[in-house]
KEDRENFI-684269 format. One line per 5 residues: for each residue x, y, z of N, C-alpha, C. Coordinates in Angstrom, 3 decimals. Example, Ala and Ser with C-alpha at 12.3 -4.5 7.8 and 13.67 -1.06 7.14 Angstrom:
// KEDRENFI-684269
13.190 -5.690 7.800 12.300 -4.500 7.800 13.200 -3.300 7.800; 12.850 -2.250 7.080 13.670 -1.060 7.140 12.900 0.030 7.870 .
//
This chain:
// KEDRENFI-684269
79.668 106.351 83.545 79.583 105.509 84.695 80.586 106.664 85.775; 79.450 105.953 86.824 80.098 106.448 88.100 81.396 106.224 88.417; 82.578 107.127 89.488 83.480 107.287 89.622 83.433 105.884 90.564; 82.563 105.917 91.661 83.111 104.438 92.327 82.961 103.276 92.027; 81.837 103.049 90.700 81.702 101.460 90.268 83.194 101.712 89.180 .
83.576 102.470 88.305 84.688 102.790 87.581 86.033 102.312 88.600; 86.343 102.597 89.906 87.722 102.616 90.417 87.501 100.628 90.412; 85.724 100.517 91.134 85.959 99.292 91.664 86.126 98.648 90.554; 86.007 98.505 89.098 86.806 97.671 88.478 88.124 97.700 87.858; 88.497 98.962 87.911 89.906 98.688 87.948 90.468 97.957 89.491 .
90.161 98.154 90.052 90.405 97.217 91.569 90.941 95.630 91.090; 89.337 95.584 90.344 88.954 93.668 89.891 90.061 93.481 88.742; 90.199 94.862 87.852 91.080 94.389 86.705 92.786 94.195 86.802; 93.040 95.093 87.992 94.527 94.736 88.520 94.244 93.396 89.104; 93.940 92.882 90.220 93.522 91.732 90.871 93.865 90.638 89.719 .
93.559 90.706 88.730 92.861 89.947 87.808 94.787 89.545 86.786; 94.693 91.145 86.515 95.912 90.974 85.848 96.835 91.238 86.173; 97.527 91.686 87.757 98.711 91.825 87.939 99.346 93.356 87.837; 99.191 94.003 86.710 99.951 95.317 85.532 99.004 95.302 84.735; 98.131 96.574 85.077 97.857 97.193 83.774 98.211 98.156 82.844 .
98.028 98.897 81.999 98.443 100.092 81.266 97.215 100.992 81.318; 97.616 102.034 81.126 96.353 103.317 81.419 95.749 102.924 79.749; 96.372 103.131 79.072 95.574 103.106 77.780 94.845 102.591 77.554; 95.544 100.646 78.197 94.409 99.868 78.055 92.810 99.707 79.047; 93.514 100.684 80.056 92.134 100.411 81.561 91.179 101.736 80.693 .
91.556 102.477 79.624 90.601 103.953 79.222 89.873 102.765 78.146; 90.357 101.936 77.346 89.530 101.398 76.212 88.401 100.068 76.758; 89.024 99.539 78.192 88.206 98.449 78.642 86.904 99.570 79.757; 86.860 100.481 79.995 86.301 101.649 80.864 85.623 102.533 79.757; 85.793 102.590 78.680 85.458 103.309 77.648 85.278 104.983 78.267 .
86.727 105.488 78.535 86.893 106.361 78.937 88.568 107.321 78.441; 88.702 108.756 79.237 89.326 108.837 78.565 91.164 108.377 79.253; 92.398 108.253 79.010 93.476 108.082 79.494 93.068 109.345 80.409; 93.289 110.598 80.635 93.538 111.394 81.458 92.873 110.860 82.923; 90.957 110.687 82.383 90.087 110.135 83.402 91.074 108.856 84.367 .
90.879 107.717 83.249 92.138 106.872 84.570 93.383 107.203 84.987; 93.589 108.252 84.723 95.419 108.492 85.475 94.511 109.672 86.702; 93.565 110.062 86.389 93.003 110.500 87.865 92.868 109.849 89.178; 91.667 108.428 88.486 91.642 107.806 89.182 92.531 106.849 89.658; 94.029 106.449 89.040 94.937 105.727 89.653 95.911 106.437 90.784 .
95.751 107.775 90.579 96.477 108.970 91.183 95.518 108.747 92.974; 94.357 109.144 92.754 93.180 108.799 93.782 93.204 107.764 94.551; 93.834 106.337 93.905 93.825 105.118 94.456 94.987 104.531 94.964; 95.648 105.427 94.329 97.514 105.243 94.698 97.547 105.637 96.467; 96.901 106.977 96.131 96.684 107.648 97.242 96.119 107.264 98.830 .
94.862 106.296 98.242 94.492 105.498 99.507 94.561 103.814 99.251; 95.868 103.486 98.938 96.702 102.249 99.081 95.868 101.545 98.255; 95.198 101.288 97.059 94.236 100.431 96.517 95.382 99.696 95.604; 96.393 100.937 95.429 97.300 100.230 94.237 98.411 100.648 94.251; 99.561 100.510 93.167 100.445 101.519 92.724 100.768 101.743 91.326 .
101.112 103.227 91.818 101.506 103.008 90.277 103.000 103.204 89.602; 103.364 102.576 88.326 104.610 102.337 87.868 104.326 103.083 86.212; 105.405 102.778 85.896 105.678 103.771 84.675 104.085 103.147 83.356; 103.268 104.036 82.993 102.386 103.939 81.886 101.151 102.833 82.690; 101.355 102.787 83.826 100.076 102.342 83.979 100.214 101.907 85.705 .
99.525 100.733 86.152 99.248 100.293 87.613 99.726 99.016 87.932; 100.531 98.480 88.888 99.901 97.252 89.943 99.794 97.327 90.935; 98.915 96.074 91.833 98.465 95.518 92.853 99.112 96.163 93.935; 98.678 96.660 94.974 100.091 97.219 96.227 100.693 95.871 96.893; 99.978 94.876 96.599 100.822 93.967 96.931 101.838 93.335 96.150 .
101.839 93.436 94.427 102.891 93.207 93.921 103.910 94.484 93.962; 103.896 95.683 94.170 105.115 96.436 94.677 106.033 96.060 95.828; 105.633 94.902 96.756 106.795 94.025 97.394 108.011 94.095 95.992; 107.640 92.922 94.962 108.367 92.532 94.750 108.583 93.245 93.102; 107.952 93.942 92.848 108.240 94.554 91.253 109.467 95.021 90.817 .
109.875 94.812 89.549 110.609 94.954 88.525 110.582 95.890 88.051; 110.929 97.168 87.515 110.735 98.231 86.827 111.106 97.714 85.530; 110.441 96.813 84.786 111.087 96.547 83.460 111.796 97.776 82.610; 111.637 98.994 82.358 112.134 99.617 81.941 113.242 100.562 82.593; 113.938 100.032 83.981 114.969 99.911 83.879 116.183 98.897 84.428 .
115.968 97.578 83.363 116.082 96.540 83.749 117.007 96.799 82.684; 118.351 96.502 82.674 119.261 96.691 81.430 119.554 95.343 80.924; 119.577 95.743 79.487 120.049 94.293 78.860 118.753 93.586 79.046; 117.635 93.955 78.617 116.254 92.940 78.875 116.647 91.444 77.153; 116.547 91.976 76.468 116.541 90.692 75.132 117.810 89.781 75.514 .
118.737 90.181 75.850 119.792 88.836 75.933 119.839 88.623 77.427; 119.126 89.220 78.344 118.226 88.341 79.462 117.600 87.182 79.296; 116.659 87.605 78.356 115.514 86.567 78.333 116.036 85.324 76.857; 117.223 85.777 76.185 117.722 85.050 75.603 118.934 83.804 76.457; 119.335 84.308 77.801 120.085 83.417 78.375 119.177 83.031 78.993 .
118.046 83.158 79.618 116.877 82.127 79.973 116.467 81.191 79.556; 116.348 81.428 78.096 115.461 80.668 77.294 116.728 79.144 77.097; 117.567 79.694 77.141 119.046 78.574 77.042 119.053 77.612 78.527; 118.789 78.692 79.742 118.671 77.693 80.749 117.722 76.819 81.148; 116.723 77.073 80.425 115.575 76.118 80.836 115.899 74.945 80.099 .
116.177 74.681 79.250 116.468 73.566 78.773 117.329 72.378 79.804; 117.822 73.108 80.895 118.719 72.290 81.965 117.966 71.364 83.127; 116.946 71.911 82.745 115.398 72.025 84.074 114.774 70.555 83.691; 114.271 69.767 84.417 113.726 68.471 84.574 112.781 68.221 85.994; 111.820 67.712 85.850 110.681 67.652 86.732 111.757 66.475 87.721 .
111.283 67.160 89.373 111.721 66.532 90.484 112.889 67.158 90.868; 113.799 67.996 90.162 114.826 68.454 90.676 114.789 69.782 92.029; 115.354 69.398 92.384 115.963 70.188 93.991 116.335 72.073 92.999; 116.101 72.969 93.365 117.186 74.034 92.506 117.234 75.222 93.362; 118.407 75.791 93.255 118.670 76.910 93.777 118.638 77.773 92.837 .
118.036 79.264 93.078 118.255 80.074 92.225 118.894 81.329 92.917; 119.771 81.663 92.503 120.543 83.373 93.033 119.963 84.301 93.055; 119.867 85.849 93.612 119.477 87.257 92.857 119.946 87.378 91.013; 119.174 88.724 91.210 119.461 89.432 89.827 118.308 89.325 88.720; 118.543 89.988 88.128 117.698 90.250 86.775 117.685 89.229 85.896 .
118.585 88.902 85.416 119.215 87.623 84.732 118.012 86.642 85.325; 118.092 86.034 86.789 117.254 85.039 87.053 116.448 85.551 87.675; 115.850 86.680 87.568 114.531 86.981 87.704 113.891 86.473 86.398; 114.806 86.832 85.020 114.243 86.739 83.559 113.841 85.187 83.019; 114.983 84.029 83.684 115.233 82.959 84.144 113.417 82.627 84.965 .
113.370 82.664 86.063 112.532 82.383 86.713 110.615 82.536 85.703; 110.982 83.912 85.310 109.526 84.169 84.178 109.322 83.092 83.523; 110.260 82.332 82.781 110.526 81.772 82.077 110.443 80.244 81.875; 110.539 80.324 83.475 109.898 78.461 83.630 108.885 77.612 83.486; 109.031 76.713 82.639 107.733 76.744 81.981 105.926 75.726 83.651 .
105.609 76.567 83.141 104.108 76.148 84.373 104.010 74.788 85.242; 104.297 74.267 83.751 104.097 72.851 84.382 105.225 71.857 85.413; 106.427 72.631 85.357 107.961 72.019 85.776 107.421 71.523 86.949; 107.525 70.810 87.587 107.401 70.280 88.855 108.941 70.074 89.870; 109.209 71.108 90.560 110.336 71.069 91.620 110.167 71.820 92.617 .
111.541 71.634 93.205 111.748 72.430 94.489 112.398 73.399 94.307; 112.482 75.237 94.479 113.243 75.907 94.249 113.325 76.987 96.142; 115.100 76.805 95.956 115.497 77.513 97.127 115.688 79.016 96.416; 115.434 79.388 97.466 116.058 81.326 96.792 116.080 82.078 97.796; 116.821 83.153 97.855 117.292 84.146 99.547 116.521 85.572 98.465 .
116.252 85.483 97.335 116.010 86.322 96.233 114.194 86.851 96.570; 113.584 87.713 97.355 112.337 87.650 97.147 111.878 88.171 96.390; 112.099 88.571 94.965 111.300 88.577 93.503 111.252 87.731 93.339; 112.135 86.857 93.077 112.033 85.513 91.953 111.153 84.674 93.440; 110.834 84.783 94.491 110.131 83.626 95.345 108.633 84.617 94.820 .
108.104 85.382 95.086 107.173 85.308 94.202 106.811 85.668 93.215; 107.891 85.993 92.558 107.441 85.155 91.020 106.994 83.829 90.658; 107.826 83.131 91.037 107.485 81.099 91.284 106.277 81.019 92.004; 105.079 82.378 92.736 103.878 81.757 93.016 102.985 81.435 92.086; 103.320 82.025 91.075 102.590 81.361 90.102 102.422 80.241 89.054 .
103.619 79.384 89.905 104.067 77.751 89.543 103.178 76.893 90.210; 102.157 76.792 89.312 101.523 75.605 91.045 102.306 74.243 91.191; 103.051 73.850 90.358 103.530 72.717 91.390 105.045 72.859 91.221; 105.501 74.068 91.640 106.770 74.513 92.525 106.601 74.393 93.810; 107.567 73.868 94.300 107.399 74.523 96.028 108.409 75.452 96.264 .
108.093 76.442 96.721 109.159 77.467 96.846 109.572 76.968 98.428; 110.796 77.585 98.438 111.062 77.425 100.317 112.358 78.908 100.285; 111.469 79.992 100.695 112.275 81.214 101.139 113.540 81.184 102.085; 114.542 81.364 101.584 115.778 81.769 102.907 115.793 82.462 103.341; 115.587 82.615 104.277 114.862 84.418 105.055 116.394 84.788 106.205 .
115.916 86.028 106.119 117.338 86.678 106.974 117.297 88.366 107.067; 117.947 88.830 107.327 117.674 89.941 107.070 117.626 90.425 105.528; 116.612 91.758 105.254 116.590 92.017 103.861 117.241 93.155 103.321; 117.868 92.949 102.694 118.601 94.405 102.224 117.708 94.881 100.811; 116.921 96.203 101.178 115.515 96.381 100.394 115.600 97.563 99.349 .
117.234 97.670 99.161 117.380 97.866 98.347 117.182 96.652 96.763; 117.521 95.511 97.157 117.598 94.507 96.459 116.730 93.846 96.661; 116.170 93.699 97.565 115.265 92.762 98.468 115.899 91.280 98.092; 117.166 90.848 98.899 117.571 89.596 99.360 117.636 89.881 100.558; 117.952 88.324 101.156 118.026 88.112 102.615 119.518 88.062 102.320 .
120.057 88.692 103.799 121.540 88.326 103.613 121.856 88.284 104.816; 123.147 86.876 105.350 123.615 87.251 106.837 124.201 86.071 107.042; 124.342 85.588 107.903 125.085 84.157 108.308 124.389 83.207 108.691; 122.355 84.265 108.560 121.675 82.574 108.758 121.172 82.297 107.717; 121.241 83.103 106.620 121.536 82.520 104.879 122.167 81.788 104.510 .
123.371 81.832 104.658 124.499 81.068 104.841 123.950 79.860 105.546; 124.248 79.502 106.648 123.891 78.374 107.600 122.802 77.270 106.501; 121.713 78.183 106.375 120.163 77.429 105.824 121.433 76.928 104.666; 121.898 77.231 103.781 122.099 76.597 102.562 123.356 75.521 102.575; 123.951 75.691 103.836 124.949 74.549 104.144 124.157 73.329 104.978 .
122.628 73.083 104.866 121.851 72.358 105.231 121.251 71.353 103.400; 121.677 71.987 102.491 121.217 71.745 101.709 121.619 70.924 100.805; 121.030 70.206 99.479 121.583 69.963 98.702 120.929 69.630 97.606; 120.887 70.540 96.753 120.083 70.512 95.382 121.237 69.993 93.898; 119.910 69.977 93.464 120.838 69.057 92.168 121.153 70.143 91.278 .
121.364 71.435 90.962 121.044 72.063 90.677 121.261 73.728 91.077; 122.393 74.684 90.645 121.843 76.026 91.138 122.412 76.689 89.933; 121.761 77.968 89.978 121.780 79.255 88.689 121.831 80.601 89.462; 123.253 80.549 89.102 124.170 82.393 89.735 123.963 83.072 89.012; 123.938 84.303 89.137 123.683 85.517 88.703 125.016 85.887 88.884 .
125.653 86.061 87.845 127.156 86.548 87.911 127.618 87.949 87.993; 128.377 88.574 88.712 128.538 89.975 89.077 129.900 90.185 88.102; 130.701 89.191 87.516 132.055 89.781 86.473 132.396 88.042 86.732; 133.103 87.221 85.300 133.195 86.419 85.082 134.613 86.345 84.383; 135.978 85.938 84.306 136.796 85.560 83.875 137.212 84.246 83.454 .
138.744 83.957 82.569 138.667 82.287 82.605 139.830 82.024 83.327; 140.690 82.634 84.353 141.436 82.914 84.666 140.755 82.691 86.800; 139.998 83.704 86.939 139.266 84.319 87.987 138.597 83.179 88.580; 137.000 83.120 87.715 136.194 82.510 87.625 134.795 83.272 87.774; 134.157 83.151 88.367 133.293 83.764 88.760 133.275 84.915 89.975 .
133.305 86.134 90.018 133.553 86.818 91.146 132.621 88.311 91.467; 132.233 88.592 92.534 131.887 89.407 93.450 131.909 90.218 93.871; 131.333 91.826 94.080 131.735 92.607 94.625 131.643 93.124 96.230; 130.514 92.208 96.535 129.839 92.272 98.099 130.265 91.552 98.502; 130.655 91.881 99.943 131.348 90.224 100.517 130.284 89.709 100.647 .
128.738 89.853 101.506 127.502 88.936 102.168 127.334 88.301 100.830; 127.214 88.947 99.956 126.639 88.029 98.345 127.672 87.420 98.398; 129.159 87.685 98.316 129.779 86.332 98.207 129.731 85.176 98.989; 129.707 85.256 100.312 128.966 84.202 100.851 128.392 83.541 100.844; 126.804 83.667 100.398 126.119 83.502 99.901 126.121 82.310 99.130 .
126.889 83.302 97.782 127.340 82.509 96.599 128.021 81.680 96.717; 128.999 81.242 97.563 129.489 80.086 98.101 129.234 78.668 98.384; 127.970 79.287 99.435 127.779 78.453 99.932 126.390 77.696 98.708; 126.003 78.588 98.106 125.562 78.063 97.006 126.424 76.852 96.494; 127.401 77.636 95.721 128.461 76.400 94.935 127.960 75.112 95.878 .
128.823 75.103 97.191 128.900 73.928 97.714 128.012 72.963 97.893; 126.814 73.859 97.822 125.124 72.528 98.230 124.953 72.226 96.597; 125.303 72.047 95.704 124.859 71.903 94.645 125.825 71.490 93.353; 125.087 69.978 93.609 125.614 69.018 92.418 126.211 69.851 90.784; 125.345 70.633 90.128 125.719 71.272 88.871 125.600 72.606 89.072 .
126.541 73.744 88.582 126.751 74.970 88.773 126.293 75.304 87.780; 125.603 76.722 87.352 125.349 76.948 86.240 125.434 78.695 86.023; 126.685 79.147 85.275 126.318 80.723 85.666 125.763 81.408 84.189; 124.871 82.251 85.296 124.193 82.775 83.563 124.990 84.417 83.890; 125.305 84.683 82.371 126.340 86.108 82.478 126.004 86.366 81.114 .
125.680 88.055 81.442 125.441 88.706 80.094 126.763 89.212 79.189; 127.098 89.143 78.320 128.424 89.175 77.954 129.350 89.977 78.541; 128.533 91.194 78.845 129.209 92.422 79.490 129.865 92.198 80.802; 129.404 91.021 80.960 130.195 90.562 82.514 131.903 89.801 82.161; 131.581 89.318 80.981 133.034 88.557 81.030 134.175 89.333 80.664 .
135.347 88.622 81.285 136.795 89.259 81.350 136.906 90.267 82.406; 136.262 90.396 83.492 135.828 90.969 84.308 136.191 90.549 85.914; 136.863 91.164 86.712 136.937 90.421 88.025 136.869 91.377 88.967; 135.932 91.326 90.219 135.422 91.433 91.505 136.690 91.481 92.575; 136.574 91.447 93.650 136.811 91.624 94.981 136.932 89.661 95.135 .
135.876 89.143 95.481 135.430 88.021 96.492 135.065 87.014 95.661; 135.990 85.500 95.325 135.904 84.748 94.247 134.601 84.054 94.796; 133.934 83.650 94.216 132.328 82.713 94.080 132.989 81.260 94.152; 133.687 80.997 92.583 133.954 79.786 92.514 134.784 79.868 91.197; 136.619 78.868 90.673 137.182 78.702 89.927 136.008 78.672 88.307 .
136.746 78.665 87.281 136.465 78.127 85.993 136.185 76.760 85.836; 136.880 75.997 86.303 136.132 74.639 86.551 135.244 73.781 86.987; 134.971 74.941 88.154 133.927 74.375 89.227 132.532 74.991 88.223; 132.389 75.320 87.356 131.040 75.581 86.494 130.792 74.566 85.366; 129.684 74.112 85.740 129.402 72.914 84.822 128.781 73.802 83.312 .
128.113 75.031 83.764 127.720 75.859 82.179 127.742 76.910 82.603; 128.232 77.481 81.272 128.242 79.101 81.473 127.329 79.870 80.379; 126.309 80.107 80.485 125.175 80.118 79.645 125.287 81.870 79.675; 125.640 82.307 78.394 125.654 84.049 77.937 124.055 83.793 76.284; 124.464 85.470 76.071 123.419 85.170 74.975 124.267 85.314 73.641 .
125.347 85.060 73.322 126.486 84.440 73.051 126.181 83.195 71.592; 126.523 83.469 70.998 127.065 81.749 70.442 127.773 81.098 71.272; 127.776 79.729 71.368 129.628 79.215 72.479 130.519 79.557 71.279; 130.137 79.494 69.969 131.558 80.149 69.040 132.288 81.168 68.970; 130.882 82.590 69.789 131.798 83.627 69.657 132.936 83.567 70.502 .
134.067 84.558 69.320 135.403 84.841 69.996 135.653 84.948 71.099; 134.473 85.355 71.638 134.648 86.596 73.186 134.884 85.117 74.182; 134.406 84.094 73.818 133.696 82.437 74.799 134.941 81.483 74.525; 136.097 82.069 73.654 137.316 81.108 73.035 138.346 80.544 74.170; 138.193 81.410 75.523 139.029 81.287 76.243 138.517 80.535 77.441 .
136.960 80.715 77.560 136.655 79.671 78.310 136.465 78.209 78.064; 136.243 78.263 76.505 136.129 76.863 75.554 137.692 76.083 75.899; 138.462 76.690 75.280 140.063 76.258 75.415 140.327 75.117 77.330; 139.764 76.395 77.886 140.096 75.263 79.515 138.988 74.306 79.839; 138.111 74.310 78.907 136.961 73.302 79.281 135.552 73.435 79.878 .
135.212 74.654 79.879 133.848 75.265 80.324 133.382 75.052 79.115; 132.248 73.920 79.517 130.857 73.825 78.595 130.326 75.407 78.673; 130.292 76.141 77.008 129.321 76.557 76.887 127.611 76.451 76.517; 127.008 77.315 76.557 124.983 76.923 75.933 125.001 78.574 75.099 .
//
């Protein structure tokens, strides 16, 4: 197969599948992995795709792609996400904050769910474009390039005009005395406004966030409607939350 034809096929495959592995492309195109790597390098220089570990993604996806190989605690975050899905109902208005745990949650949302989702996190907004029944409202402002979230008073003001049924908070730290805390002042302002805008507050937190405190308070423990971790609710590490009446999943 000629190189031009092969590279056209690579573009078609990536557009259809979103992300492809080098070894899978080699099998489909009946060429060596070295040949595929040379093609990908050449195509990346032309801006036709973006290389990632072990393969490639479309250039558009690069805007919101999280490299799964550098996301910590993936198994735990997927466990949390699957528990949280049970709280969703058709017709809900939902706020989803930033963070890789919330990204895992967004990826697990059923495709048939009918809902409106508000978010200031670009990767989550883009992830949800694959859900045909979800209306996505991205609350834009100044984009923080590293985390790909909107920050600033403009975002806070927009949340002040929203009334949501439920919010899912990515959690920096959480303690049974302090509640949810964050280390970033800008993020804390947004998350406080999210709590105010929501009827139900759901904290999604891997267990390494438990018992820690950062500089800025988001909400107190009894403002949390559910704390969801990868642990069983009966785990001794959650006993202090249970004692004060924080519902656990």
